[in-house]
N, CA, C and O atoms as CSV, one atom per row, in Angstrom:
chain,resi,resn,atom,element,x,y,z
A,1,UNK,N,N,-17.586,3.703,17.874
A,1,UNK,CA,C,-17.730,3.326,16.474
A,1,UNK,C,C,-17.494,4.547,15.599
A,1,UNK,O,O,-18.033,5.617,15.880
A,2,UNK,N,N,-16.690,4.405,14.531
A,2,UNK,CA,C,-16.414,5.534,13.641
A,2,UNK,C,C,-17.683,6.011,12.944
A,2,UNK,O,O,-18.584,5.225,12.650
A,3,UNK,N,N,-17.734,7.303,12.691
A,3,UNK,CA,C,-18.876,7.869,11.983
A,3,UNK,C,C,-18.721,7.620,10.488
A,3,UNK,O,O,-17.618,7.686,9.944
A,4,UNK,N,N,-19.839,7.333,9.836
A,4,UNK,CA,C,-19.820,7.126,8.396
A,4,UNK,C,C,-19.555,8.450,7.696
A,4,UNK,O,O,-19.972,9.508,8.166
A,5,UNK,N,N,-18.864,8.380,6.578
A,5,UNK,CA,C,-18.603,9.570,5.781
A,5,UNK,C,C,-17.344,10.336,6.174
A,5,UNK,O,O,-16.991,11.310,5.510
A,6,UNK,N,N,-16.662,9.920,7.236
A,6,UNK,CA,C,-15.428,10.565,7.671
A,6,UNK,C,C,-14.240,9.893,6.970
A,6,UNK,O,O,-14.174,8.666,6.903
A,7,UNK,N,N,-13.308,10.692,6.451
A,7,UNK,CA,C,-12.110,10.140,5.820
A,7,UNK,C,C,-11.152,9.688,6.921
A,7,UNK,O,O,-10.841,10.447,7.838
A,8,UNK,N,N,-10.694,8.446,6.818
A,8,UNK,CA,C,-9.740,7.889,7.767
A,8,UNK,C,C,-8.529,7.387,6.994
A,8,UNK,O,O,-8.630,7.042,5.817
A,9,UNK,N,N,-7.394,7.348,7.660
A,9,UNK,CA,C,-6.189,6.798,7.052
A,9,UNK,C,C,-5.785,5.543,7.798
A,9,UNK,O,O,-5.580,5.568,9.012
A,10,UNK,N,N,-5.672,4.437,7.063
A,10,UNK,CA,C,-5.214,3.168,7.594
A,10,UNK,C,C,-3.761,3.010,7.142
A,10,UNK,O,O,-3.485,3.038,5.942
A,11,UNK,N,N,-2.833,2.844,8.084
A,11,UNK,CA,C,-1.417,2.670,7.751
A,11,UNK,C,C,-0.951,1.314,8.256
A,11,UNK,O,O,-1.209,0.949,9.403
A,12,UNK,N,N,-0.261,0.567,7.394
A,12,UNK,CA,C,0.189,-0.771,7.725
A,12,UNK,C,C,1.668,-0.901,7.354
A,12,UNK,O,O,2.044,-0.633,6.213
A,13,UNK,N,N,2.516,-1.315,8.320
A,13,UNK,CA,C,3.906,-1.626,7.990
A,13,UNK,C,C,3.942,-2.965,7.278
A,13,UNK,O,O,3.313,-3.928,7.717
A,14,UNK,N,N,4.685,-3.023,6.167
A,14,UNK,CA,C,4.757,-4.256,5.377
A,14,UNK,C,C,6.161,-4.847,5.317
A,14,UNK,O,O,6.371,-5.884,4.687
A,15,UNK,N,N,7.125,-4.195,5.968
A,15,UNK,CA,C,8.488,-4.740,6.015
A,15,UNK,C,C,9.154,-4.277,7.301
A,15,UNK,O,O,8.714,-3.309,7.921
A,16,UNK,N,N,10.226,-4.974,7.706
A,16,UNK,CA,C,10.921,-4.603,8.944
A,16,UNK,C,C,11.491,-3.184,8.869
A,16,UNK,O,O,11.849,-2.696,7.797
A,17,UNK,N,N,11.565,-2.548,10.016
A,17,UNK,CA,C,12.132,-1.196,10.067
A,17,UNK,C,C,13.643,-1.214,10.209
A,17,UNK,O,O,14.293,-0.182,10.039
A,18,UNK,N,N,14.212,-2.376,10.520
A,18,UNK,CA,C,15.650,-2.449,10.782
A,18,UNK,C,C,16.372,-3.485,9.916
A,18,UNK,O,O,17.473,-3.920,10.251
A,19,UNK,N,N,15.749,-3.875,8.808
A,19,UNK,CA,C,16.366,-4.849,7.898
A,19,UNK,C,C,15.837,-4.609,6.492
A,19,UNK,O,O,14.783,-4.000,6.305
A,20,UNK,N,N,16.584,-5.098,5.503
A,20,UNK,CA,C,16.163,-4.944,4.112
A,20,UNK,C,C,14.821,-5.624,3.872
A,20,UNK,O,O,14.559,-6.713,4.381
A,21,UNK,N,N,13.986,-4.967,3.094
A,21,UNK,CA,C,12.702,-5.548,2.705
A,21,UNK,C,C,12.928,-6.649,1.673
A,21,UNK,O,O,13.935,-6.655,0.965
A,22,UNK,N,N,11.997,-7.559,1.598
A,22,UNK,CA,C,12.026,-8.626,0.600
A,22,UNK,C,C,10.736,-8.572,-0.218
A,22,UNK,O,O,9.662,-8.320,0.327
A,23,UNK,N,N,10.845,-8.808,-1.522
A,23,UNK,CA,C,9.668,-8.856,-2.379
A,23,UNK,C,C,8.879,-10.124,-2.089
A,23,UNK,O,O,9.448,-11.153,-1.723
A,24,UNK,N,N,7.571,-10.040,-2.255
A,24,UNK,CA,C,6.730,-11.218,-2.064
A,24,UNK,C,C,5.258,-10.863,-2.026
A,24,UNK,O,O,4.877,-9.717,-1.784
A,25,UNK,N,N,4.445,-11.871,-2.270
A,25,UNK,CA,C,2.997,-11.660,-2.224
A,25,UNK,C,C,2.495,-11.832,-0.794
A,25,UNK,O,O,3.060,-12.589,-0.004
A,26,UNK,N,N,1.432,-11.120,-0.486
A,26,UNK,CA,C,0.803,-11.258,0.823
A,26,UNK,C,C,1.709,-10.895,1.987
A,26,UNK,O,O,1.710,-11.584,3.007
A,27,UNK,N,N,2.490,-9.812,1.848
A,27,UNK,CA,C,3.364,-9.377,2.936
A,27,UNK,C,C,2.554,-9.101,4.200
A,27,UNK,O,O,3.010,-9.350,5.316
A,28,UNK,N,N,1.354,-8.587,4.004
A,28,UNK,CA,C,0.412,-8.346,5.095
A,28,UNK,C,C,-0.967,-8.725,4.595
A,28,UNK,O,O,-1.320,-8.466,3.445
A,29,UNK,N,N,-1.738,-9.340,5.471
A,29,UNK,CA,C,-3.126,-9.696,5.142
A,29,UNK,C,C,-4.001,-9.366,6.336
A,29,UNK,O,O,-3.622,-9.605,7.482
A,30,UNK,N,N,-5.183,-8.810,6.059
A,30,UNK,CA,C,-6.139,-8.553,7.134
A,30,UNK,C,C,-7.549,-8.498,6.548
A,30,UNK,O,O,-7.732,-8.246,5.357
A,31,UNK,N,N,-8.533,-8.737,7.399
A,31,UNK,CA,C,-9.944,-8.687,6.994
A,31,UNK,C,C,-10.577,-7.413,7.500
A,31,UNK,O,O,-10.219,-6.907,8.563
A,32,UNK,N,N,-11.524,-6.896,6.733
A,32,UNK,CA,C,-12.256,-5.714,7.183
A,32,UNK,C,C,-13.675,-6.128,7.553
A,32,UNK,O,O,-14.214,-7.092,7.010
A,33,UNK,N,N,-14.265,-5.398,8.472
A,33,UNK,CA,C,-15.599,-5.770,8.936
A,33,UNK,C,C,-16.675,-4.771,8.541
A,33,UNK,O,O,-17.820,-4.884,8.979
A,34,UNK,N,N,-16.314,-3.791,7.710
A,34,UNK,CA,C,-17.276,-2.816,7.203
A,34,UNK,C,C,-16.979,-2.548,5.731
A,34,UNK,O,O,-15.865,-2.785,5.263
A,35,UNK,N,N,-17.973,-2.057,5.008
A,35,UNK,CA,C,-17.739,-1.647,3.627
A,35,UNK,C,C,-16.841,-0.411,3.626
A,35,UNK,O,O,-17.010,0.499,4.437
A,36,UNK,N,N,-15.878,-0.398,2.695
A,36,UNK,CA,C,-14.971,0.741,2.548
A,36,UNK,C,C,-15.050,1.289,1.136
A,36,UNK,O,O,-15.284,0.549,0.180
A,37,UNK,N,N,-14.850,2.596,1.016
A,37,UNK,CA,C,-14.557,3.240,-0.256
A,37,UNK,C,C,-13.143,3.785,-0.136
A,37,UNK,O,O,-12.876,4.645,0.705
A,38,UNK,N,N,-12.238,3.294,-0.967
A,38,UNK,CA,C,-10.841,3.715,-0.934
A,38,UNK,C,C,-10.716,4.951,-1.822
A,38,UNK,O,O,-11.086,4.921,-2.996
A,39,UNK,N,N,-10.188,6.043,-1.251
A,39,UNK,CA,C,-10.098,7.285,-2.013
A,39,UNK,C,C,-8.659,7.690,-2.344
A,39,UNK,O,O,-8.440,8.523,-3.224
A,40,UNK,N,N,-7.682,7.112,-1.651
A,40,UNK,CA,C,-6.269,7.399,-1.953
A,40,UNK,C,C,-5.407,6.296,-1.353
A,40,UNK,O,O,-5.775,5.683,-0.351
A,41,UNK,N,N,-4.266,6.052,-1.968
A,41,UNK,CA,C,-3.297,5.067,-1.469
A,41,UNK,C,C,-1.898,5.631,-1.657
A,41,UNK,O,O,-1.679,6.521,-2.479
A,42,UNK,N,N,-0.956,5.103,-0.889
A,42,UNK,CA,C,0.422,5.532,-1.044
A,42,UNK,C,C,1.343,4.685,-0.196
A,42,UNK,O,O,0.908,3.752,0.479
A,43,UNK,N,N,2.628,5.023,-0.238
A,43,UNK,CA,C,3.630,4.261,0.501
A,43,UNK,C,C,4.715,5.198,1.008
A,43,UNK,O,O,4.916,6.296,0.489
A,44,UNK,N,N,5.409,4.728,2.043
A,44,UNK,CA,C,6.519,5.472,2.635
A,44,UNK,C,C,7.611,4.467,3.000
A,44,UNK,O,O,7.320,3.309,3.300
A,45,UNK,N,N,8.855,4.909,2.975
A,45,UNK,CA,C,9.986,4.073,3.385
A,45,UNK,C,C,10.789,4.815,4.440
A,45,UNK,O,O,10.958,6.032,4.362
A,46,UNK,N,N,11.279,4.083,5.418
A,46,UNK,CA,C,12.183,4.684,6.407
A,46,UNK,C,C,13.584,4.833,5.807
A,46,UNK,O,O,14.306,5.778,6.122
A,47,UNK,N,N,13.960,3.880,4.931
A,47,UNK,CA,C,15.222,3.940,4.193
A,47,UNK,C,C,14.879,3.775,2.717
A,47,UNK,O,O,14.235,2.796,2.339
A,48,UNK,N,N,15.294,4.704,1.893
A,48,UNK,CA,C,14.936,4.711,0.472
A,48,UNK,C,C,15.572,3.548,-0.287
A,48,UNK,O,O,16.708,3.165,-0.008
A,49,UNK,N,N,14.831,2.987,-1.252
A,49,UNK,CA,C,15.433,2.012,-2.160
A,49,UNK,C,C,16.345,2.749,-3.145
A,49,UNK,O,O,16.084,3.902,-3.487
A,50,UNK,N,N,17.404,2.091,-3.597
A,50,UNK,CA,C,18.246,2.705,-4.620
A,50,UNK,C,C,18.426,1.732,-5.778
A,50,UNK,O,O,18.248,0.523,-5.636
A,51,UNK,N,N,18.783,2.293,-6.920
A,51,UNK,CA,C,18.966,1.476,-8.121
A,51,UNK,C,C,17.674,1.297,-8.892
A,51,UNK,O,O,17.624,1.567,-10.092
A,52,UNK,N,N,16.640,0.850,-8.226
A,52,UNK,CA,C,15.308,0.700,-8.816
A,52,UNK,C,C,14.279,1.189,-7.811
A,52,UNK,O,O,14.562,1.338,-6.623
A,53,UNK,N,N,13.097,1.431,-8.312
A,53,UNK,CA,C,11.985,1.828,-7.455
A,53,UNK,C,C,11.516,0.650,-6.607
A,53,UNK,O,O,11.820,-0.506,-6.903
A,54,UNK,N,N,10.779,0.959,-5.558
A,54,UNK,CA,C,10.031,-0.055,-4.807
A,54,UNK,C,C,8.582,0.050,-5.270
A,54,UNK,O,O,8.059,1.149,-5.454
A,55,UNK,N,N,7.938,-1.104,-5.457
A,55,UNK,CA,C,6.553,-1.092,-5.940
A,55,UNK,C,C,5.685,-2.018,-5.100
A,55,UNK,O,O,6.152,-3.024,-4.567
A,56,UNK,N,N,4.412,-1.655,-4.996
A,56,UNK,CA,C,3.475,-2.346,-4.113
A,56,UNK,C,C,2.110,-2.459,-4.774
A,56,UNK,O,O,1.726,-1.615,-5.584
A,57,UNK,N,N,1.383,-3.511,-4.418
A,57,UNK,CA,C,0.027,-3.711,-4.917
A,57,UNK,C,C,-0.889,-3.991,-3.729
A,57,UNK,O,O,-0.470,-4.590,-2.739
A,58,UNK,N,N,-2.120,-3.560,-3.834
A,58,UNK,CA,C,-3.139,-3.828,-2.810
A,58,UNK,C,C,-4.225,-4.673,-3.458
A,58,UNK,O,O,-4.738,-4.337,-4.525
A,59,UNK,N,N,-4.568,-5.781,-2.792
A,59,UNK,CA,C,-5.552,-6.718,-3.337
A,59,UNK,C,C,-6.768,-6.846,-2.428
A,59,UNK,O,O,-6.658,-6.808,-1.202
A,60,UNK,N,N,-7.919,-6.997,-3.053
A,60,UNK,CA,C,-9.182,-7.268,-2.372
A,60,UNK,C,C,-9.569,-8.693,-2.742
A,60,UNK,O,O,-9.924,-8.964,-3.889
A,61,UNK,N,N,-9.502,-9.605,-1.775
A,61,UNK,CA,C,-9.779,-11.027,-2.027
A,61,UNK,C,C,-8.980,-11.562,-3.222
A,61,UNK,O,O,-9.502,-12.307,-4.052
A,62,UNK,N,N,-7.701,-11.166,-3.288
A,62,UNK,CA,C,-6.800,-11.689,-4.304
A,62,UNK,C,C,-6.780,-10.943,-5.620
A,62,UNK,O,O,-5.997,-11.285,-6.506
A,63,UNK,N,N,-7.631,-9.921,-5.775
A,63,UNK,CA,C,-7.690,-9.153,-7.019
A,63,UNK,C,C,-7.249,-7.722,-6.749
A,63,UNK,O,O,-7.730,-7.079,-5.817
A,64,UNK,N,N,-6.333,-7.234,-7.569
A,64,UNK,CA,C,-5.812,-5.882,-7.353
A,64,UNK,C,C,-6.931,-4.834,-7.380
A,64,UNK,O,O,-7.921,-4.977,-8.097
A,65,UNK,N,N,-6.748,-3.789,-6.586
A,65,UNK,CA,C,-7.668,-2.646,-6.641
A,65,UNK,C,C,-7.030,-1.496,-7.424
A,65,UNK,O,O,-7.623,-0.427,-7.565
A,66,UNK,N,N,-5.806,-1.730,-7.933
A,66,UNK,CA,C,-5.052,-0.671,-8.604
A,66,UNK,C,C,-4.832,-0.991,-10.082
A,66,UNK,O,O,-4.486,-2.119,-10.432
A,67,UNK,N,N,-5.035,0.003,-10.944
A,67,UNK,CA,C,-4.669,-0.184,-12.348
A,67,UNK,C,C,-3.233,0.290,-12.579
A,67,UNK,O,O,-2.595,-0.126,-13.546
A,68,UNK,N,N,-2.725,1.146,-11.711
A,68,UNK,CA,C,-1.312,1.528,-11.683
A,68,UNK,C,C,-0.849,1.357,-10.239
A,68,UNK,O,O,-1.390,1.987,-9.330
A,69,UNK,N,N,0.155,0.501,-10.031
A,69,UNK,CA,C,0.579,0.160,-8.677
A,69,UNK,C,C,1.294,1.332,-7.999
A,69,UNK,O,O,1.669,2.309,-8.646
A,70,UNK,N,N,1.471,1.211,-6.698
A,70,UNK,CA,C,2.145,2.237,-5.900
A,70,UNK,C,C,3.653,2.131,-6.109
A,70,UNK,O,O,4.213,1.035,-6.077
A,71,UNK,N,N,4.307,3.274,-6.323
A,71,UNK,CA,C,5.743,3.314,-6.578
A,71,UNK,C,C,6.424,4.317,-5.656
A,71,UNK,O,O,5.968,5.450,-5.502
A,72,UNK,N,N,7.513,3.884,-5.052
A,72,UNK,CA,C,8.450,4.810,-4.408
A,72,UNK,C,C,9.672,4.821,-5.316
A,72,UNK,O,O,10.395,3.828,-5.399
A,73,UNK,N,N,9.903,5.928,-5.989
A,73,UNK,CA,C,11.026,6.009,-6.923
A,73,UNK,C,C,12.349,5.807,-6.195
A,73,UNK,O,O,12.457,6.073,-4.998
A,74,UNK,N,N,13.357,5.332,-6.930
A,74,UNK,CA,C,14.692,5.116,-6.365
A,74,UNK,C,C,15.208,6.392,-5.713
A,74,UNK,O,O,15.046,7.489,-6.247
A,75,UNK,N,N,15.827,6.231,-4.561
A,75,UNK,CA,C,16.446,7.318,-3.795
A,75,UNK,C,C,15.450,8.301,-3.200
A,75,UNK,O,O,15.836,9.400,-2.802
A,76,UNK,N,N,14.164,7.924,-3.130
A,76,UNK,CA,C,13.164,8.741,-2.445
A,76,UNK,C,C,12.481,7.876,-1.390
A,76,UNK,O,O,12.603,6.651,-1.403
A,77,UNK,N,N,11.770,8.518,-0.488
A,77,UNK,CA,C,11.148,7.770,0.604
A,77,UNK,C,C,9.626,7.812,0.605
A,77,UNK,O,O,8.996,7.258,1.506
A,78,UNK,N,N,9.028,8.455,-0.383
A,78,UNK,CA,C,7.570,8.582,-0.352
A,78,UNK,C,C,6.981,8.502,-1.762
A,78,UNK,O,O,7.542,9.042,-2.716
A,79,UNK,N,N,5.861,7.830,-1.871
A,79,UNK,CA,C,5.221,7.672,-3.182
A,79,UNK,C,C,4.590,8.966,-3.690
A,79,UNK,O,O,4.283,9.072,-4.878
A,80,UNK,N,N,4.391,9.951,-2.815
A,80,UNK,CA,C,3.772,11.197,-3.266
A,80,UNK,C,C,4.649,11.929,-4.275
A,80,UNK,O,O,4.157,12.771,-5.027
A,81,UNK,N,N,5.936,11.618,-4.298
A,81,UNK,CA,C,6.860,12.237,-5.247
A,81,UNK,C,C,7.086,11.381,-6.496
A,81,UNK,O,O,7.884,11.750,-7.357
A,82,UNK,N,N,6.396,10.245,-6.603
A,82,UNK,CA,C,6.636,9.314,-7.715
A,82,UNK,C,C,6.295,9.936,-9.065
A,82,UNK,O,O,5.334,10.694,-9.198
A,83,UNK,N,N,7.098,9.599,-10.048
A,83,UNK,CA,C,6.841,10.060,-11.413
A,83,UNK,C,C,5.487,9.546,-11.890
A,83,UNK,O,O,4.749,10.265,-12.564
A,84,UNK,N,N,5.160,8.307,-11.543
A,84,UNK,CA,C,3.876,7.711,-11.927
A,84,UNK,C,C,3.055,7.447,-10.661
A,84,UNK,O,O,3.378,6.539,-9.896
A,85,UNK,N,N,1.995,8.233,-10.435
A,85,UNK,CA,C,1.188,8.030,-9.229
A,85,UNK,C,C,0.306,6.789,-9.350
A,85,UNK,O,O,-0.004,6.353,-10.459
A,86,UNK,N,N,-0.103,6.216,-8.207
A,86,UNK,CA,C,-0.998,5.056,-8.252
A,86,UNK,C,C,-2.385,5.464,-8.738
A,86,UNK,O,O,-2.814,6.604,-8.562
A,87,UNK,N,N,-3.070,4.513,-9.349
A,87,UNK,CA,C,-4.442,4.745,-9.812
A,87,UNK,C,C,-5.315,3.644,-9.236
A,87,UNK,O,O,-5.037,2.459,-9.418
A,88,UNK,N,N,-6.373,4.044,-8.540
A,88,UNK,CA,C,-7.325,3.093,-7.957
A,88,UNK,C,C,-8.360,2.757,-9.018
A,88,UNK,O,O,-9.034,3.646,-9.538
A,89,UNK,N,N,-8.487,1.475,-9.338
A,89,UNK,CA,C,-9.455,1.059,-10.360
A,89,UNK,C,C,-10.704,0.432,-9.751
A,89,UNK,O,O,-11.746,0.362,-10.403
A,90,UNK,N,N,-10.603,-0.024,-8.502
A,90,UNK,CA,C,-11.734,-0.652,-7.826
A,90,UNK,C,C,-11.768,-0.123,-6.396
A,90,UNK,O,O,-11.096,-0.661,-5.516
A,91,UNK,N,N,-12.545,0.924,-6.168
A,91,UNK,CA,C,-12.484,1.631,-4.890
A,91,UNK,C,C,-13.414,1.064,-3.816
A,91,UNK,O,O,-13.242,1.373,-2.637
A,92,UNK,N,N,-14.377,0.258,-4.191
A,92,UNK,CA,C,-15.342,-0.276,-3.229
A,92,UNK,C,C,-14.888,-1.647,-2.736
A,92,UNK,O,O,-14.673,-2.567,-3.525
A,93,UNK,N,N,-14.745,-1.765,-1.415
A,93,UNK,CA,C,-14.356,-3.034,-0.805
A,93,UNK,C,C,-15.444,-3.432,0.181
A,93,UNK,O,O,-15.812,-2.645,1.053
A,94,UNK,N,N,-15.957,-4.644,0.048
A,94,UNK,CA,C,-17.084,-5.108,0.857
A,94,UNK,C,C,-16.632,-5.654,2.205
A,94,UNK,O,O,-15.533,-6.192,2.339
A,95,UNK,N,N,-17.498,-5.508,3.195
A,95,UNK,CA,C,-17.259,-6.089,4.511
A,95,UNK,C,C,-16.975,-7.579,4.350
A,95,UNK,O,O,-17.609,-8.256,3.541
A,96,UNK,N,N,-16.022,-8.079,5.124
A,96,UNK,CA,C,-15.636,-9.486,5.051
A,96,UNK,C,C,-14.521,-9.764,4.073
A,96,UNK,O,O,-14.010,-10.883,4.026
A,97,UNK,N,N,-14.130,-8.770,3.287
A,97,UNK,CA,C,-13.042,-8.956,2.314
A,97,UNK,C,C,-11.702,-9.100,3.012
A,97,UNK,O,O,-11.475,-8.535,4.082
A,98,UNK,N,N,-10.805,-9.879,2.376
A,98,UNK,CA,C,-9.436,-9.968,2.859
A,98,UNK,C,C,-8.577,-9.039,2.015
A,98,UNK,O,O,-8.518,-9.157,0.791
A,99,UNK,N,N,-7.917,-8.119,2.692
A,99,UNK,CA,C,-7.000,-7.202,2.031
A,99,UNK,C,C,-5.596,-7.807,2.149
A,99,UNK,O,O,-5.190,-8.228,3.232
A,100,UNK,N,N,-4.870,-7.848,1.052
A,100,UNK,CA,C,-3.478,-8.298,1.089
A,100,UNK,C,C,-2.624,-7.282,0.338
A,100,UNK,O,O,-3.053,-6.676,-0.644
A,101,UNK,N,N,-1.414,-7.122,0.830
A,101,UNK,CA,C,-0.493,-6.165,0.223
A,101,UNK,C,C,0.735,-6.924,-0.265
A,101,UNK,O,O,1.377,-7.652,0.492
A,102,UNK,N,N,1.045,-6.739,-1.539
A,102,UNK,CA,C,2.207,-7.372,-2.153
A,102,UNK,C,C,3.343,-6.362,-2.261
A,102,UNK,O,O,3.127,-5.192,-2.577
A,103,UNK,N,N,4.546,-6.833,-1.993
A,103,UNK,CA,C,5.744,-6.044,-2.264
A,103,UNK,C,C,6.319,-6.614,-3.555
A,103,UNK,O,O,6.893,-7.703,-3.559
A,104,UNK,N,N,6.165,-5.882,-4.641
A,104,UNK,CA,C,6.587,-6.392,-5.944
A,104,UNK,C,C,8.072,-6.178,-6.219
A,104,UNK,O,O,8.714,-7.000,-6.874
A,105,UNK,N,N,8.614,-5.068,-5.714
A,105,UNK,CA,C,10.018,-4.733,-5.974
A,105,UNK,C,C,10.524,-3.878,-4.813
A,105,UNK,O,O,9.765,-3.070,-4.278
A,106,UNK,N,N,11.783,-4.035,-4.412
A,106,UNK,CA,C,12.296,-3.355,-3.216
A,106,UNK,C,C,13.521,-2.475,-3.456
A,106,UNK,O,O,14.085,-1.939,-2.502
A,107,UNK,N,N,13.941,-2.317,-4.700
A,107,UNK,CA,C,15.184,-1.620,-5.002
A,107,UNK,C,C,16.196,-2.649,-5.487
A,107,UNK,O,O,15.983,-3.849,-5.313
A,108,UNK,N,N,17.297,-2.200,-6.093
A,108,UNK,CA,C,18.283,-3.159,-6.605
A,108,UNK,C,C,19.672,-2.938,-6.008
A,108,UNK,O,O,20.278,-3.883,-5.503
A,109,UNK,N,N,20.176,-1.731,-6.056
A,109,UNK,CA,C,21.490,-1.465,-5.479
A,109,UNK,C,C,21.419,-1.604,-3.961
A,109,UNK,O,O,22.258,-2.269,-3.355
A,110,UNK,N,N,20.437,-0.987,-3.363
A,110,UNK,CA,C,20.153,-1.143,-1.927
A,110,UNK,C,C,18.648,-1.290,-1.768
A,110,UNK,O,O,17.870,-0.507,-2.314
A,111,UNK,N,N,18.253,-2.299,-1.017
A,111,UNK,CA,C,16.832,-2.515,-0.758
A,111,UNK,C,C,16.349,-1.497,0.264
A,111,UNK,O,O,17.075,-1.107,1.178
A,112,UNK,N,N,15.103,-1.080,0.082
A,112,UNK,CA,C,14.509,-0.169,1.048
A,112,UNK,C,C,14.213,-0.881,2.358
A,112,UNK,O,O,14.225,-2.110,2.426
A,113,UNK,N,N,13.947,-0.099,3.394
A,113,UNK,CA,C,13.593,-0.639,4.702
A,113,UNK,C,C,12.414,0.136,5.270
A,113,UNK,O,O,12.190,1.300,4.937
A,114,UNK,N,N,11.665,-0.540,6.137
A,114,UNK,CA,C,10.571,0.111,6.852
A,114,UNK,C,C,9.473,0.633,5.946
A,114,UNK,O,O,9.015,1.765,6.107
A,115,UNK,N,N,9.047,-0.188,4.991
A,115,UNK,CA,C,7.975,0.239,4.098
A,115,UNK,C,C,6.627,0.201,4.818
A,115,UNK,O,O,6.325,-0.747,5.543
A,116,UNK,N,N,5.842,1.222,4.612
A,116,UNK,CA,C,4.464,1.231,5.089
A,116,UNK,C,C,3.551,1.650,3.939
A,116,UNK,O,O,3.936,2.428,3.066
A,117,UNK,N,N,2.353,1.122,3.964
A,117,UNK,CA,C,1.335,1.433,2.957
A,117,UNK,C,C,0.196,2.136,3.666
A,117,UNK,O,O,-0.197,1.748,4.766
A,118,UNK,N,N,-0.334,3.174,3.032
A,118,UNK,CA,C,-1.519,3.797,3.607
A,118,UNK,C,C,-2.672,3.749,2.615
A,118,UNK,O,O,-2.487,3.782,1.399
A,119,UNK,N,N,-3.853,3.670,3.180
A,119,UNK,CA,C,-5.085,3.731,2.399
A,119,UNK,C,C,-5.995,4.751,3.076
A,119,UNK,O,O,-6.318,4.616,4.256
A,120,UNK,N,N,-6.404,5.766,2.331
A,120,UNK,CA,C,-7.409,6.683,2.855
A,120,UNK,C,C,-8.759,6.118,2.457
A,120,UNK,O,O,-9.010,5.836,1.286
A,121,UNK,N,N,-9.622,5.957,3.447
A,121,UNK,CA,C,-10.894,5.306,3.216
A,121,UNK,C,C,-12.040,6.124,3.807
A,121,UNK,O,O,-11.847,6.969,4.681
A,122,UNK,N,N,-13.218,5.845,3.305
A,122,UNK,CA,C,-14.453,6.311,3.917
A,122,UNK,C,C,-15.259,5.048,4.192
A,122,UNK,O,O,-15.532,4.264,3.283
A,123,UNK,N,N,-15.636,4.859,5.448
A,123,UNK,CA,C,-16.452,3.691,5.801
A,123,UNK,C,C,-17.846,3.885,5.233
A,123,UNK,O,O,-18.475,4.923,5.435
A,124,UNK,N,N,-18.315,2.879,4.525
A,124,UNK,CA,C,-19.609,2.984,3.841
A,124,UNK,C,C,-20.732,2.300,4.603
A,124,UNK,O,O,-21.895,2.450,4.229
A,125,UNK,N,N,-20.430,1.567,5.641
A,125,UNK,CA,C,-21.506,0.918,6.378
A,125,UNK,C,C,-21.015,-0.083,7.373
A,125,UNK,O,O,-21.817,-0.708,8.067
């Protein structure tokens, strides 16, 4: 069992690694069995989107936890370089919650591929 108070990174692939990503709600859904405090979020692509940015949202029981969504700028592969970083507005997620990840945008000239989302969390109980 993980120790409380330790920062962990949860990484989830939300699109195929060998095909263009598609926008849509609930690309990935999973339930958590412990209380979490989310301290950071981000995204990575194996193939960069071009033309437009790729954008993502993380939801707790259908409600976003972000006031500014995650962005991978066009022609880049990581959200850490985004002009506008994500902002977490609701960091506490209760045990039993369903987490869902939406792919809001995937690029326009070329769609990105192999998108993954990460959440750095501290288990609260």
